[in-house]
C-alpha positions as CSV (number, residue, x, y, z in Angstrom):
1,M,-7.2,-5.7,9.9
2,I,-6.2,-2.1,10.6
3,Q,-9.7,-1.4,11.9
4,T,-9.4,-4.3,14.4
5,I,-6.0,-3.0,15.6
6,A,-7.5,0.6,15.8
7,E,-10.2,-0.6,18.2
8,L,-7.4,-1.7,20.5
9,N,-5.3,1.5,20.3
10,P,-6.9,4.9,20.5
11,A,-3.9,6.7,18.9
12,V,-4.1,4.3,15.9
13,K,-7.9,4.9,15.7
14,W,-7.4,8.6,15.6
15,Q,-4.7,8.5,13.0
16,L,-6.7,6.1,10.9
17,R,-9.7,8.3,10.9
18,Q,-7.7,11.4,10.1
19,L,-6.2,9.8,7.0
20,A,-9.3,7.9,5.9
21,E,-11.5,11.0,5.9
22,S,-9.1,12.7,3.5
23,L,-9.0,9.9,0.9
24,N,-10.9,9.9,-2.4
25,D,-12.4,6.7,-4.0
26,R,-9.3,5.8,-5.8
27,Q,-7.1,6.3,-2.8
28,R,-9.5,4.2,-0.7
29,L,-8.9,1.3,-3.0
30,I,-5.1,1.6,-2.5
31,H,-5.6,1.9,1.3
32,E,-7.7,-1.3,1.2
33,R,-5.1,-3.1,-0.7
34,I,-2.5,-2.2,1.9
35,D,-4.8,-3.3,4.6
36,H,-5.2,-6.7,2.8
37,Y,-1.4,-6.9,2.7
38,L,-1.3,-6.2,6.4
39,E,-3.8,-9.0,7.1
40,S,-1.7,-11.5,5.1
41,Y,1.5,-10.4,6.9
42,V,-0.1,-10.7,10.4
43,S,-1.4,-14.1,9.4
44,A,2.1,-15.2,8.3
45,L,3.5,-14.0,11.6
46,S,0.9,-16.2,13.4
47,V,0.1,-13.3,15.8
48,T,-3.3,-12.0,16.9
49,P,-4.4,-8.4,16.3
50,A,-3.7,-7.7,19.9
51,E,-0.1,-9.0,19.5
52,A,0.3,-7.0,16.3
53,N,-0.7,-3.9,18.2
54,R,1.8,-4.7,21.0
55,L,4.6,-5.1,18.4
56,Y,3.6,-1.9,16.7
57,I,3.7,0.0,20.1
58,E,7.1,-1.4,20.8
59,V,8.5,0.1,17.6
60,I,6.6,3.4,17.8
61,N,7.7,3.9,21.4
62,R,11.4,3.6,20.3
63,Y,10.8,6.1,17.5
64,A,9.1,8.5,20.0
65,E,12.2,8.2,22.2
66,D,14.5,9.0,19.3
67,I,12.4,12.1,18.5
68,Q,12.4,13.3,22.1
69,R,16.2,12.8,22.3
70,F,16.7,14.7,19.0
71,S,14.5,17.6,20.3
72,R,16.7,17.8,23.4
73,T,20.2,17.3,21.9
74,K,19.7,18.2,18.2
75,K,21.7,15.1,17.5
76,Y,20.6,12.1,15.4
77,P,20.6,8.6,17.0
78,F,23.7,7.5,15.1
79,E,25.6,10.4,16.6
80,L,24.8,9.3,20.1
81,E,25.7,6.2,22.0
82,V,22.2,4.9,22.1
83,P,21.6,1.1,22.5
84,P,20.2,-0.6,19.5
85,P,16.5,-1.5,19.5
86,S,15.4,-4.8,21.0
87,F,12.6,-5.5,18.5
88,S,12.9,-7.9,15.6
89,R,13.1,-7.2,11.9
90,S,9.6,-8.7,11.4
91,S,8.2,-6.3,14.1
92,Y,9.8,-3.4,12.2
93,D,8.3,-4.6,8.9
94,L,4.9,-4.8,10.6
95,F,5.3,-1.3,11.8
96,L,6.2,-0.1,8.3
97,I,3.0,-1.7,6.8
98,I,0.8,-0.2,9.6
99,T,2.2,3.3,9.2
100,A,1.4,3.2,5.5
101,L,-2.2,3.0,6.6
102,L,-1.9,5.7,9.2
103,T,0.5,8.4,8.1
104,R,0.1,10.7,5.1
105,H,3.7,10.6,4.0
106,R,4.0,6.8,3.9
107,F,0.6,6.4,2.2
108,A,1.6,9.1,-0.4
109,I,4.6,7.0,-1.4
110,M,2.5,3.9,-1.8
111,E,0.0,5.8,-3.8
112,Y,2.7,7.0,-6.1
113,L,3.9,3.4,-6.7
114,A,0.3,2.2,-7.3
115,Q,-0.2,4.5,-10.2
116,D,2.0,2.3,-12.5
117,R,3.1,5.3,-14.5
118,F,6.2,3.9,-16.2
119,S,6.4,1.3,-18.9
120,S,9.4,-0.9,-18.5
121,T,10.8,-4.1,-20.0
122,K,13.2,-4.7,-17.1
123,T,12.8,-3.3,-13.6
124,A,14.9,-3.6,-10.4
125,V,13.8,-2.9,-6.8
126,I,16.6,-2.3,-4.4
127,G,15.6,-2.9,-0.8
128,V,12.7,-5.2,-0.2
129,G,11.9,-5.1,3.6
130,S,8.3,-5.8,4.2
131,G,7.6,-6.3,0.5
132,L,4.8,-3.7,0.4
133,E,6.4,-1.9,-2.5
134,L,6.6,-5.1,-4.5
135,E,2.8,-5.5,-4.0
136,F,2.4,-2.4,-6.2
137,L,5.3,-3.0,-8.6
138,S,4.9,-6.7,-9.3
139,S,2.6,-6.0,-12.2
140,H,5.4,-4.2,-14.1
141,G,6.4,-7.5,-15.8
142,N,10.0,-8.4,-15.7
143,V,10.9,-7.4,-12.1
144,E,13.9,-8.3,-10.0
145,A,14.4,-7.3,-6.3
146,Y,17.5,-7.2,-4.2
147,D,17.9,-7.3,-0.4
148,L,20.5,-8.7,2.0
149,T,17.8,-10.6,3.9
150,L,14.5,-11.8,2.4
151,S,11.7,-13.0,4.6
152,P,9.9,-16.3,4.0
153,F,6.7,-14.3,3.6
154,V,8.1,-12.2,0.8
155,S,9.5,-15.2,-1.0
156,R,6.1,-16.9,-0.9
157,R,4.1,-13.8,-1.7
158,F,6.0,-12.9,-5.0
159,P,6.8,-16.1,-6.9
160,D,6.9,-14.3,-10.2
161,I,9.6,-11.8,-9.1
162,R,13.2,-12.8,-9.3
163,L,14.4,-12.2,-5.7
164,H,18.1,-11.9,-5.0
165,E,19.4,-12.1,-1.4
166,A,22.4,-10.1,-2.3
167,Y,23.8,-6.6,-2.8
168,F,22.8,-4.7,-5.9
169,T,25.7,-4.0,-8.2
170,D,26.1,-2.6,-11.6
171,A,27.1,-6.1,-12.8
172,N,23.3,-6.3,-13.1
173,N,22.4,-3.9,-15.9
174,G,20.1,-3.2,-18.8
175,Y,17.3,-1.8,-16.6
176,D,14.7,0.6,-17.8
177,C,13.6,1.5,-14.3
178,I,15.1,1.1,-10.8
179,Y,13.4,1.8,-7.5
180,A,15.0,2.6,-4.2
181,I,12.2,3.5,-1.8
182,E,13.0,4.5,1.8
183,L,16.5,3.0,1.4
184,I,19.1,5.7,0.7
185,E,19.1,7.2,4.2
186,H,20.1,3.9,5.7
187,L,23.3,3.6,3.7
188,V,26.8,4.6,4.9
189,N,27.7,5.7,1.4
190,P,24.5,6.4,-0.6
191,Y,26.4,7.8,-3.6
192,E,28.2,4.5,-4.1
193,L,24.8,2.9,-4.7
194,T,23.4,5.7,-6.9
195,A,26.6,5.5,-9.1
196,M,25.9,1.8,-9.6
197,V,22.3,2.6,-10.4
198,A,23.4,5.1,-13.1
199,S,25.7,2.4,-14.5
200,A,23.0,-0.2,-14.5
201,L,20.3,1.9,-16.2
202,N,19.9,2.1,-19.9
203,P,20.2,5.6,-21.4
204,G,17.0,7.4,-20.7
205,G,16.2,5.0,-17.9
206,R,14.3,6.1,-14.8
207,F,15.4,6.0,-11.1
208,I,12.6,6.4,-8.6
209,A,14.0,7.1,-5.2
210,T,13.1,8.7,-1.9
211,I,15.2,10.4,0.7
212,A,14.3,11.2,4.3
213,R,15.1,14.7,5.6
214,N,15.7,15.3,9.3
215,V,14.1,12.1,10.4
216,P,15.7,11.1,13.7
217,Q,15.2,7.3,13.3
218,F,17.6,4.8,14.9
219,D,18.7,3.2,11.6
220,H,19.1,6.4,9.5
221,L,22.7,7.2,8.7
222,N,22.1,10.2,6.4
223,H,19.6,13.0,6.9
224,F,19.9,15.2,3.8
225,E,19.3,18.5,5.6
226,N,20.1,20.2,2.3
227,A,18.3,18.4,-0.5
228,T,20.0,20.7,-3.0
229,D,23.4,19.1,-2.2
230,F,21.9,15.6,-2.9
231,E,20.4,16.8,-6.2
232,M,23.7,18.3,-7.3
233,R,25.5,15.0,-6.5
234,M,22.9,13.1,-8.5
235,A,23.4,15.5,-11.4
236,D,27.1,14.9,-11.3
237,Q,26.3,11.2,-11.7
238,G,24.3,11.8,-14.8
239,F,20.8,12.1,-13.4
240,Q,18.2,14.7,-14.3
241,V,15.3,15.5,-12.0
242,M,12.0,14.9,-13.9
243,D,9.7,15.2,-10.8
244,R,10.2,16.1,-7.2
245,Q,7.6,15.8,-4.5
246,E,8.3,16.8,-0.9
247,I,6.0,15.1,1.6
248,P,6.1,16.6,5.1
249,H,5.7,14.5,8.2
250,D,3.0,15.5,10.6
251,Y,4.4,15.5,14.1
252,R,1.9,17.5,16.1
253,L,3.7,17.3,19.4
254,S,7.2,18.0,18.2
255,K,8.9,20.8,16.2
256,I,11.2,18.8,13.9
257,N,11.0,19.7,10.3
258,A,10.9,16.1,8.9
259,S,9.9,15.1,5.4
260,N,10.4,12.6,2.6
261,I,11.3,13.7,-0.9
262,L,10.2,11.5,-3.7
263,Y,12.2,11.8,-6.9
264,H,11.8,10.7,-10.5
265,F,15.3,10.9,-12.0
266,Q,16.2,10.1,-15.6
267,R,19.6,9.0,-16.7
268,R,21.0,11.3,-19.3
């Protein structure tokens, strides 16, 4: 599917080639799995590849505007009186799946999830979105997932995962592993959530989370310019950093220092 879209969009074609040429055999299998997921999602939306490309362009153009605005003003979108985007949630989810096939930072996060490195008897995923993360975590056994809005596609795709259209709270507990991927930067009070995660985890339980640093995206409310402050707050809540991977964003035409940091925390 991504190759078909790439033939319609020279920028996508270039990005796809740049990433694909850097992948080893194992990574190519992960990339193909994401592409199959994209094909299923496009089919569920009942759109053609050309329409999928148009929806992708609509979202990426808004993001490019946010980057340009940030470069001029040094202010993030939430600090400015910028109109909300006009595209739908399904268009945004489509964009997220496509960018996992094009950008090194989003592919690296999916690759990490695909490695299935943690044994767990009870796992929670907070924030479902497009459902792509669940594609790699669904094999973990006893998995639950929480989001305020669940798409019909996700509900059909993962019948063996207990899906909750609700806030995650520490009333749900006894977890060995909890994931919050590309979620925390969207929250007004991220440390309220991380405190509930600490309460919901068993002693020694793992929390796999990402933060976005300096990413001027319309729906990001926290930017974690100083990741050390975040890590200290997490330590105060009883988390120990077991692994930390900073993944820079490659913005060739701008000078913003954006990255994701992927953490493996353990509850003490």
